One Martini backbone bead per residue (centre of mass of N, CA, C, O) as a GRO file, in nm:
protein
  409
    1MET     BB    1   1.673  -6.987   1.930
    2THR     BB    2   1.543  -6.853   1.635
    3VAL     BB    3   1.693  -6.629   1.406
    4GLN     BB    4   1.578  -6.425   1.178
    5SER     BB    5   1.635  -6.304   0.885
    6PRO     BB    6   1.627  -6.046   0.713
    7PRO     BB    7   1.512  -5.916   0.453
    8PRO     BB    8   1.565  -5.792   0.173
    9TYR     BB    9   1.676  -5.486   0.067
   10VAL     BB   10   1.452  -5.212  -0.031
   11HIS     BB   11   1.479  -4.908  -0.168
   12MET     BB   12   1.307  -4.595  -0.076
   13PRO     BB   13   1.266  -4.301  -0.166
   14LEU     BB   14   1.124  -4.022  -0.036
   15PHE     BB   15   1.164  -3.876  -0.344
   16PRO     BB   16   1.005  -4.008  -0.616
   17LEU     BB   17   1.088  -3.894  -0.915
   18ALA     BB   18   1.034  -3.811  -1.213
   19LYS     BB   19   1.117  -3.733  -1.505
   20ASP     BB   20   1.286  -3.481  -1.647
   21GLU     BB   21   1.100  -3.210  -1.842
   22THR     BB   22   1.283  -2.981  -1.873
   23PRO     BB   23   1.358  -2.697  -2.043
   24TYR     BB   24   1.664  -2.638  -2.216
   25ARG     BB   25   1.963  -2.441  -2.234
   26LYS     BB   26   2.269  -2.388  -2.383
   27LEU     BB   27   2.558  -2.232  -2.274
   28THR     BB   28   2.791  -2.469  -2.286
   29GLY     BB   29   3.074  -2.698  -2.375
   30GLU     BB   30   3.245  -2.601  -2.162
   31HIS     BB   31   3.414  -2.721  -1.862
   32VAL     BB   32   3.400  -3.017  -1.984
   33SER     BB   33   3.487  -3.369  -1.915
   34VAL     BB   34   3.615  -3.700  -2.001
   35GLU     BB   35   3.735  -3.956  -1.784
   36ARG     BB   36   3.947  -4.236  -1.717
   37ILE     BB   37   3.880  -4.405  -1.400
   38GLY     BB   38   3.901  -4.711  -1.293
   39GLY     BB   39   3.721  -4.799  -1.557
   40ARG     BB   40   3.575  -4.511  -1.554
   41GLU     BB   41   3.360  -4.265  -1.640
   42VAL     BB   42   3.435  -3.915  -1.579
   43LEU     BB   43   3.301  -3.615  -1.481
   44THR     BB   44   3.451  -3.303  -1.540
   45VAL     BB   45   3.446  -2.989  -1.353
   46ALA     BB   46   3.500  -2.674  -1.373
   47ARG     BB   47   3.479  -2.397  -1.189
   48GLU     BB   48   3.367  -2.207  -1.415
   49GLY     BB   49   3.106  -2.366  -1.466
   50LEU     BB   50   2.970  -2.298  -1.196
   51ARG     BB   51   2.988  -1.993  -1.208
   52LEU     BB   52   2.836  -1.950  -1.475
   53LEU     BB   53   2.567  -2.082  -1.396
   54ALA     BB   54   2.499  -1.901  -1.150
   55GLU     BB   55   2.495  -1.632  -1.297
   56ALA     BB   56   2.278  -1.698  -1.509
   57ALA     BB   57   2.053  -1.775  -1.314
   58MET     BB   58   2.030  -1.506  -1.148
   59SER     BB   59   1.971  -1.331  -1.390
   60ASP     BB   60   1.721  -1.471  -1.507
   61ILE     BB   61   1.527  -1.489  -1.243
   62ASN     BB   62   1.514  -1.160  -1.227
   63HIS     BB   63   1.367  -1.141  -1.544
   64LEU     BB   64   1.237  -1.432  -1.565
   65LEU     BB   65   0.973  -1.655  -1.656
   66ARG     BB   66   0.755  -1.890  -1.663
   67PRO     BB   67   0.517  -1.978  -1.885
   68GLY     BB   68   0.308  -2.090  -1.681
   69HIS     BB   69   0.279  -1.832  -1.513
   70LEU     BB   70   0.188  -1.643  -1.744
   71ALA     BB   71  -0.065  -1.809  -1.821
   72GLN     BB   72  -0.210  -1.762  -1.548
   73LEU     BB   73  -0.240  -1.457  -1.581
   74ALA     BB   74  -0.399  -1.462  -1.851
   75LYS     BB   75  -0.643  -1.626  -1.743
   76ILE     BB   76  -0.769  -1.407  -1.563
   77LEU     BB   77  -0.863  -1.221  -1.806
   78ASP     BB   78  -1.069  -1.468  -1.913
   79ASP     BB   79  -1.228  -1.467  -1.644
   80PRO     BB   80  -1.555  -1.404  -1.551
   81GLU     BB   81  -1.494  -1.440  -1.225
   82ALA     BB   82  -1.318  -1.215  -1.223
   83THR     BB   83  -1.219  -0.936  -1.092
   84ASP     BB   84  -1.112  -0.625  -1.131
   85ASN     BB   85  -0.870  -0.668  -0.945
   86ASP     BB   86  -0.756  -0.920  -1.069
   87ARG     BB   87  -0.705  -0.796  -1.353
   88PHE     BB   88  -0.526  -0.563  -1.275
   89VAL     BB   89  -0.296  -0.729  -1.151
   90ALA     BB   90  -0.235  -0.918  -1.389
   91TYR     BB   91  -0.165  -0.694  -1.593
   92ASP     BB   92   0.063  -0.565  -1.432
   93LEU     BB   93   0.241  -0.823  -1.419
   94LEU     BB   94   0.277  -0.845  -1.726
   95LYS     BB   95   0.415  -0.575  -1.764
   96ASN     BB   96   0.649  -0.631  -1.573
   97ALA     BB   97   0.762  -0.875  -1.730
   98ASN     BB   98   0.837  -0.710  -1.985
   99ILE     BB   99   1.039  -0.522  -1.854
  100ALA     BB  100   1.230  -0.739  -1.726
  101ALA     BB  101   1.307  -0.888  -2.002
  102GLY     BB  102   1.524  -0.663  -2.082
  103GLY     BB  103   1.760  -0.683  -1.839
  104VAL     BB  104   1.756  -0.427  -1.635
  105LEU     BB  105   1.500  -0.467  -1.470
  106PRO     BB  106   1.363  -0.615  -1.222
  107MET     BB  107   1.065  -0.764  -1.109
  108CYS     BB  108   1.195  -0.692  -0.818
  109GLN     BB  109   1.333  -0.510  -0.562
  110ASP     BB  110   1.343  -0.788  -0.430
  111THR     BB  111   1.620  -1.007  -0.509
  112GLY     BB  112   1.696  -1.185  -0.281
  113THR     BB  113   1.778  -1.498  -0.178
  114ALA     BB  114   2.023  -1.718  -0.250
  115ILE     BB  115   1.938  -2.048  -0.378
  116VAL     BB  116   2.103  -2.376  -0.364
  117MET     BB  117   2.055  -2.697  -0.522
  118GLY     BB  118   2.260  -2.988  -0.524
  119LYS     BB  119   2.321  -3.289  -0.742
  120LYS     BB  120   2.587  -3.514  -0.711
  121GLY     BB  121   2.730  -3.735  -0.883
  122ARG     BB  122   2.950  -4.008  -0.848
  123LEU     BB  123   3.074  -3.925  -1.161
  124VAL     BB  124   3.163  -3.640  -1.032
  125TRP     BB  125   3.421  -3.396  -1.083
  126THR     BB  126   3.595  -3.164  -0.883
  127GLU     BB  127   3.790  -2.922  -0.703
  128GLY     BB  128   3.612  -2.881  -0.413
  129ASP     BB  129   3.472  -2.563  -0.455
  130ASP     BB  130   3.161  -2.534  -0.512
  131GLU     BB  131   3.050  -2.315  -0.324
  132SER     BB  132   3.242  -2.093  -0.416
  133ALA     BB  133   3.168  -2.089  -0.717
  134LEU     BB  134   2.866  -2.027  -0.682
  135ALA     BB  135   2.900  -1.767  -0.514
  136GLU     BB  136   3.052  -1.608  -0.729
  137GLY     BB  137   2.826  -1.609  -0.941
  138ILE     BB  138   2.621  -1.462  -0.769
  139ARG     BB  139   2.782  -1.209  -0.718
  140ASP     BB  140   2.818  -1.126  -1.017
  141ALA     BB  141   2.520  -1.079  -1.078
  142TYR     BB  142   2.477  -0.849  -0.861
  143LEU     BB  143   2.708  -0.658  -0.968
  144ARG     BB  144   2.618  -0.644  -1.288
  145LYS     BB  145   2.338  -0.589  -1.196
  146ASN     BB  146   2.016  -0.447  -1.095
  147LEU     BB  147   2.076  -0.564  -0.783
  148ARG     BB  148   1.994  -0.604  -0.472
  149TYR     BB  149   2.122  -0.579  -0.145
  150SER     BB  150   1.998  -0.792   0.141
  151GLN     BB  151   2.243  -0.873   0.315
  152LEU     BB  152   2.310  -0.922   0.666
  153SER     BB  153   2.574  -0.867   0.889
  154PRO     BB  154   2.678  -0.961   1.198
  155ILE     BB  155   2.862  -0.780   1.437
  156SER     BB  156   2.639  -0.811   1.641
  157MET     BB  157   2.347  -0.855   1.787
  158PHE     BB  158   2.262  -0.526   1.694
  159GLU     BB  159   2.470  -0.518   1.454
  160GLU     BB  160   2.467  -0.423   1.102
  161LYS     BB  161   2.581  -0.518   0.763
  162ASN     BB  162   2.606  -0.480   0.444
  163THR     BB  163   2.765  -0.689   0.202
  164ARG     BB  164   2.744  -0.577  -0.108
  165ASN     BB  165   2.657  -0.888  -0.273
  166ASN     BB  166   2.432  -1.096  -0.147
  167LEU     BB  167   2.597  -1.221   0.062
  168PRO     BB  168   2.501  -1.501   0.156
  169ALA     BB  169   2.432  -1.816   0.045
  170GLN     BB  170   2.221  -2.092  -0.002
  171ILE     BB  171   2.410  -2.404   0.001
  172ASP     BB  172   2.312  -2.733  -0.118
  173ILE     BB  173   2.489  -3.051  -0.126
  174TYR     BB  174   2.439  -3.361  -0.291
  175ALA     BB  175   2.451  -3.715  -0.310
  176GLU     BB  176   2.331  -3.785  -0.646
  177GLY     BB  177   2.365  -4.014  -0.874
  178GLU     BB  178   2.584  -4.015  -1.150
  179ASP     BB  179   2.669  -3.818  -1.449
  180ALA     BB  180   2.536  -3.562  -1.289
  181TYR     BB  181   2.465  -3.206  -1.233
  182LYS     BB  182   2.209  -3.080  -1.028
  183PHE     BB  183   1.975  -2.791  -1.019
  184LEU     BB  184   1.849  -2.531  -0.792
  185PHE     BB  185   1.728  -2.199  -0.844
  186VAL     BB  186   1.676  -1.926  -0.600
  187ALA     BB  187   1.484  -1.619  -0.541
  188LYS     BB  188   1.411  -1.515  -0.210
  189GLY     BB  189   1.197  -1.321  -0.081
  190GLY     BB  190   1.097  -1.179   0.213
  191GLY     BB  191   0.789  -1.195   0.186
  192SER     BB  192   0.762  -1.504   0.123
  193ALA     BB  193   0.940  -1.611   0.352
  194ASN     BB  194   0.745  -1.490   0.582
  195LYS     BB  195   0.520  -1.717   0.463
  196THR     BB  196   0.645  -1.936   0.667
  197PHE     BB  197   0.495  -2.228   0.829
  198LEU     BB  198   0.477  -2.397   1.152
  199TYR     BB  199   0.277  -2.677   1.271
  200GLN     BB  200   0.205  -2.851   1.577
  201ALA     BB  201   0.012  -3.097   1.551
  202THR     BB  202  -0.237  -3.335   1.583
  203PRO     BB  203  -0.364  -3.640   1.481
  204SER     BB  204  -0.669  -3.538   1.501
  205VAL     BB  205  -0.657  -3.371   1.223
  206LEU     BB  206  -0.680  -3.652   1.045
  207THR     BB  207  -0.932  -3.518   0.890
  208GLU     BB  208  -1.091  -3.364   0.649
  209ASP     BB  209  -1.250  -3.147   0.804
  210ARG     BB  210  -1.025  -3.059   1.003
  211LEU     BB  211  -0.805  -2.989   0.798
  212ILE     BB  212  -0.957  -2.772   0.636
  213ALA     BB  213  -1.016  -2.588   0.876
  214PHE     BB  214  -0.725  -2.543   0.955
  215LEU     BB  215  -0.625  -2.425   0.680
  216LYS     BB  216  -0.814  -2.187   0.655
  217GLU     BB  217  -0.708  -2.030   0.896
  218LYS     BB  218  -0.403  -2.018   0.799
  219ILE     BB  219  -0.434  -1.894   0.513
  220LEU     BB  220  -0.549  -1.618   0.605
  221THR     BB  221  -0.270  -1.528   0.743
  222LEU     BB  222  -0.106  -1.455   0.488
  223GLY     BB  223  -0.221  -1.262   0.307
  224THR     BB  224  -0.078  -0.978   0.086
  225ALA     BB  225   0.233  -0.899   0.138
  226ALA     BB  226   0.350  -1.125  -0.093
  227CYS     BB  227   0.204  -1.107  -0.362
  228PRO     BB  228  -0.045  -1.190  -0.513
  229PRO     BB  229  -0.058  -1.462  -0.663
  230TYR     BB  230  -0.012  -1.783  -0.545
  231HIS     BB  231   0.206  -2.053  -0.465
  232LEU     BB  232   0.081  -2.311  -0.282
  233ALA     BB  233   0.208  -2.485   0.013
  234VAL     BB  234   0.137  -2.816   0.154
  235VAL     BB  235   0.253  -2.997   0.449
  236ILE     BB  236   0.209  -3.336   0.563
  237GLY     BB  237   0.439  -3.400   0.774
  238GLY     BB  238   0.737  -3.560   0.891
  239THR     BB  239   1.050  -3.646   1.040
  240SER     BB  240   1.067  -3.326   1.058
  241ALA     BB  241   1.056  -2.993   1.067
  242GLU     BB  242   1.276  -2.935   0.848
  243LEU     BB  243   1.158  -3.118   0.628
  244ASN     BB  244   0.890  -2.981   0.594
  245LEU     BB  245   1.003  -2.696   0.506
  246LYS     BB  246   1.164  -2.792   0.267
  247THR     BB  247   0.915  -2.903   0.115
  248VAL     BB  248   0.768  -2.640   0.087
  249LYS     BB  249   0.973  -2.500  -0.095
  250LEU     BB  250   0.978  -2.711  -0.326
  251ALA     BB  251   0.671  -2.705  -0.386
  252SER     BB  252   0.642  -2.393  -0.455
  253VAL     BB  253   0.847  -2.452  -0.721
  254ARG     BB  254   0.765  -2.742  -0.848
  255TYR     BB  255   0.983  -2.977  -0.783
  256LEU     BB  256   0.745  -3.208  -0.684
  257ASP     BB  257   0.551  -3.287  -0.929
  258GLY     BB  258   0.685  -3.596  -0.975
  259LEU     BB  259   0.527  -3.731  -0.777
  260PRO     BB  260   0.340  -3.936  -0.651
  261THR     BB  261  -0.036  -3.989  -0.610
  262GLN     BB  262   0.049  -4.222  -0.404
  263GLY     BB  263   0.074  -4.423  -0.149
  264SER     BB  264   0.266  -4.635   0.087
  265GLU     BB  265   0.443  -4.863   0.293
  266ALA     BB  266   0.735  -4.734   0.216
  267GLY     BB  267   0.753  -4.418   0.287
  268HIS     BB  268   0.655  -4.186   0.083
  269ALA     BB  269   0.603  -3.930  -0.105
  270PHE     BB  270   0.297  -3.736  -0.194
  271ARG     BB  271   0.043  -3.632  -0.404
  272ASP     BB  272  -0.273  -3.462  -0.343
  273LEU     BB  273  -0.495  -3.385  -0.581
  274GLU     BB  274  -0.767  -3.362  -0.435
  275MET     BB  275  -0.669  -3.160  -0.217
  276GLU     BB  276  -0.574  -2.941  -0.406
  277ALA     BB  277  -0.855  -2.874  -0.524
  278LYS     BB  278  -0.991  -2.800  -0.252
  279ILE     BB  279  -0.797  -2.573  -0.163
  280HIS     BB  280  -0.825  -2.398  -0.411
  281LYS     BB  281  -1.127  -2.348  -0.380
  282LEU     BB  282  -1.100  -2.218  -0.105
  283THR     BB  283  -0.930  -1.969  -0.194
  284GLN     BB  284  -1.156  -1.859  -0.390
  285SER     BB  285  -1.373  -1.817  -0.138
  286LEU     BB  286  -1.238  -1.590   0.053
  287GLY     BB  287  -1.199  -1.293  -0.112
  288VAL     BB  288  -0.906  -1.184  -0.150
  289GLY     BB  289  -0.732  -1.233  -0.386
  290ALA     BB  290  -0.534  -1.010  -0.589
  291GLN     BB  291  -0.499  -0.819  -0.299
  292PHE     BB  292  -0.826  -0.672  -0.344
  293GLY     BB  293  -1.020  -0.885  -0.418
  294GLY     BB  294  -1.144  -1.221  -0.491
  295LYS     BB  295  -1.025  -1.526  -0.648
  296TYR     BB  296  -0.687  -1.480  -0.682
  297PHE     BB  297  -0.491  -1.590  -0.438
  298CYS     BB  298  -0.434  -1.851  -0.624
  299HIS     BB  299  -0.310  -2.039  -0.877
  300ASP     BB  300  -0.208  -2.279  -0.683
  301VAL     BB  301  -0.173  -2.619  -0.538
  302ARG     BB  302   0.033  -2.797  -0.300
  303VAL     BB  303   0.007  -3.140  -0.173
  304ILE     BB  304   0.208  -3.293   0.077
  305ARG     BB  305   0.279  -3.625   0.181
  306LEU     BB  306   0.425  -3.749   0.483
  307PRO     BB  307   0.591  -3.909   0.687
  308ARG     BB  308   0.562  -4.005   1.046
  309HIS     BB  309   0.544  -3.972   1.364
  310GLY     BB  310   0.299  -4.087   1.576
  311ALA     BB  311   0.332  -3.809   1.775
  312SER     BB  312   0.335  -3.643   1.498
  313LEU     BB  313   0.218  -3.318   1.313
  314PRO     BB  314   0.347  -3.159   1.077
  315ILE     BB  315   0.262  -2.828   0.937
  316GLY     BB  316   0.309  -2.672   0.625
  317LEU     BB  317   0.350  -2.324   0.500
  318GLY     BB  318   0.370  -2.176   0.164
  319VAL     BB  319   0.523  -1.945  -0.084
  320SER     BB  320   0.501  -1.821  -0.412
  321CYS     BB  321   0.517  -1.540  -0.569
  322SER     BB  322   0.503  -1.315  -0.831
  323ALA     BB  323   0.815  -1.361  -0.787
  324ASP     BB  324   0.878  -1.649  -0.968
  325ARG     BB  325   1.203  -1.755  -0.876
  326GLN     BB  326   1.322  -2.012  -1.095
  327ALA     BB  327   1.575  -2.274  -1.180
  328MET     BB  328   1.711  -2.510  -1.368
  329GLY     BB  329   2.008  -2.725  -1.368
  330LYS     BB  330   2.289  -2.863  -1.570
  331ILE     BB  331   2.562  -3.113  -1.582
  332THR     BB  332   2.717  -3.261  -1.858
  333ARG     BB  333   2.898  -3.402  -2.113
  334ASP     BB  334   2.755  -3.178  -2.315
  335GLY     BB  335   2.719  -2.957  -2.074
  336ILE     BB  336   2.562  -2.642  -1.996
  337TYR     BB  337   2.244  -2.593  -1.825
  338LEU     BB  338   1.933  -2.399  -1.857
  339GLU     BB  339   1.643  -2.302  -1.803
  340GLU     BB  340   1.377  -2.217  -2.016
  341LEU     BB  341   1.266  -1.917  -2.026
  342GLU     BB  342   1.078  -1.630  -2.084
  343HIS     BB  343   1.162  -1.390  -2.345
  344ASN     BB  344   0.835  -1.345  -2.451
  345PRO     BB  345   0.579  -1.210  -2.274
  346ALA     BB  346   0.403  -1.064  -2.495
  347ARG     BB  347   0.233  -1.324  -2.580
  348PHE     BB  348   0.044  -1.278  -2.304
  349MET     BB  349  -0.076  -1.020  -2.410
  350PRO     BB  350  -0.360  -0.862  -2.422
  351ASP     BB  351  -0.628  -0.705  -2.607
  352ILE     BB  352  -0.690  -0.427  -2.406
  353ASP     BB  353  -0.859  -0.196  -2.205
  354GLU     BB  354  -0.716  -0.037  -1.945
  355SER     BB  355  -0.954   0.156  -1.848
  356ARG     BB  356  -1.136  -0.118  -1.765
  357LEU     BB  357  -0.954  -0.167  -1.528
  358GLY     BB  358  -1.036  -0.196  -1.171
  359GLY     BB  359  -1.235   0.018  -1.174
  360ASP     BB  360  -1.261   0.231  -0.940
  361VAL     BB  361  -1.096   0.550  -0.861
  362VAL     BB  362  -0.922   0.711  -0.600
  363ARG     BB  363  -0.832   1.039  -0.555
  364VAL     BB  364  -0.517   1.158  -0.402
  365ASP     BB  365  -0.397   1.447  -0.237
  366LEU     BB  366  -0.077   1.490  -0.083
  367ASN     BB  367  -0.087   1.818  -0.033
  368ARG     BB  368  -0.252   1.777   0.192
  369PRO     BB  369  -0.340   1.736   0.488
  370MET     BB  370  -0.327   1.458   0.680
  371ALA     BB  371  -0.612   1.469   0.797
  372ASP     BB  372  -0.753   1.471   0.517
  373ILE     BB  373  -0.639   1.207   0.409
  374LEU     BB  374  -0.746   1.020   0.635
  375ALA     BB  375  -1.044   1.088   0.593
  376GLU     BB  376  -1.060   0.980   0.305
  377LEU     BB  377  -0.963   0.685   0.358
  378SER     BB  378  -1.188   0.608   0.579
  379ARG     BB  379  -1.427   0.591   0.347
  380HIS     BB  380  -1.269   0.327   0.253
  381PRO     BB  381  -1.197   0.036   0.163
  382ILE     BB  382  -0.912  -0.150   0.141
  383LYS     BB  383  -0.957  -0.240  -0.176
  384THR     BB  384  -0.912   0.033  -0.280
  385ARG     BB  385  -0.828   0.219  -0.542
  386LEU     BB  386  -0.546   0.437  -0.591
  387SER     BB  387  -0.455   0.786  -0.677
  388LEU     BB  388  -0.147   0.934  -0.634
  389THR     BB  389  -0.068   1.284  -0.552
  390GLY     BB  390   0.256   1.362  -0.479
  391PRO     BB  391   0.440   1.342  -0.209
  392LEU     BB  392   0.650   1.037  -0.143
  393ILE     BB  393   0.769   0.827   0.113
  394VAL     BB  394   0.978   0.540   0.072
  395ALA     BB  395   1.028   0.271   0.312
  396ARG     BB  396   1.202   0.034   0.445
  397ASP     BB  397   1.271  -0.154   0.719
  398ALA     BB  398   1.542  -0.014   0.785
  399ALA     BB  399   1.415   0.270   0.812
  400HIS     BB  400   1.219   0.206   1.037
  401ALA     BB  401   1.438   0.137   1.247
  402LYS     BB  402   1.572   0.420   1.245
  403ILE     BB  403   1.327   0.581   1.333
  404ARG     BB  404   1.288   0.437   1.603
  405GLU     BB  405   1.564   0.497   1.719
  406ARG     BB  406   1.519   0.810   1.729
  407LEU     BB  407   1.258   0.805   1.903
  408ASP     BB  408   1.403   0.657   2.157
  409ARG     BB  409   1.609   0.898   2.240
   0.00000   0.00000   0.00000
């Protein structure tokens, strides 16, 4: 019996991305050098370079947004189909962006879990403690700026303590590329993280009508708790459940925008632009809008198709919220660079009369008895804008748990 040799191997990356067109600003030319080792030029990066980049990234993304995101907010105000609620939310978010850009107060009180993905080229040398250096930079950003510490360390199964520096961070470093060290930095708030879902569907869902009906039902469950308008990511397929959800996160921050827009027999990921347009139109028709009813439930949609096992169809859903916090970074022989975010969001502020935004407002006096307040609220639909006057106690989830603990005693 003659055994045929396999054909020559041609590798196809699972995520074949186009050339990086990100605008960068140079932080420094220090902490990098080029050495010749074994006949090859090797980029060496000092520990301080990694620490410095991580600190700058986490500081920037808690105060600054991408120009594209701000342009999408401004577009809502110019859209005649936008509702009063859509416009009110968009204008408020633009005002918030301008306050945050001052570098004192962050754009959201939930300053997020720090997430870093690094891709280290084969000709890049460091001192070997990359995760430690990046974590130190993240810690320094949270200690030096007005950023909340959100990470809880388990002391036992049921007892937790705040780490008081927002560590640990999620840091994943891969070996990929040649003579550059590339990064994605994300500050992921609890609200948007909680709107990440995995569904183990069956292959029978893979017809256009069934898939859109399936997604419509699931998208409605996202609700408004994570502060829309969202950047929505939908991922169909995946070689595992965890790869599907990782792809959801990367797609939601537009990291995968450079994927091909058609598939092939080689088994790579691709963006389905036609499905993106259909799902986006679907979200506009739901009536949820930018938190209180309208058209702008989502700024945009990314739909990524992945290869899958024939017996499995994982479908992932996730969002990046109005605190759309991420930035690319890179270290090359020329220096250390961070994505150029928008330092002057005021250029996106329209000249409009604020008093005409948002429609009617119901004024509620909180000094009245609770029964009277509840009776007043029950007369209005959920989307109604309220103007509250009087004492109000605001408590986050940790306080709710403490209150329940006391009630249970």
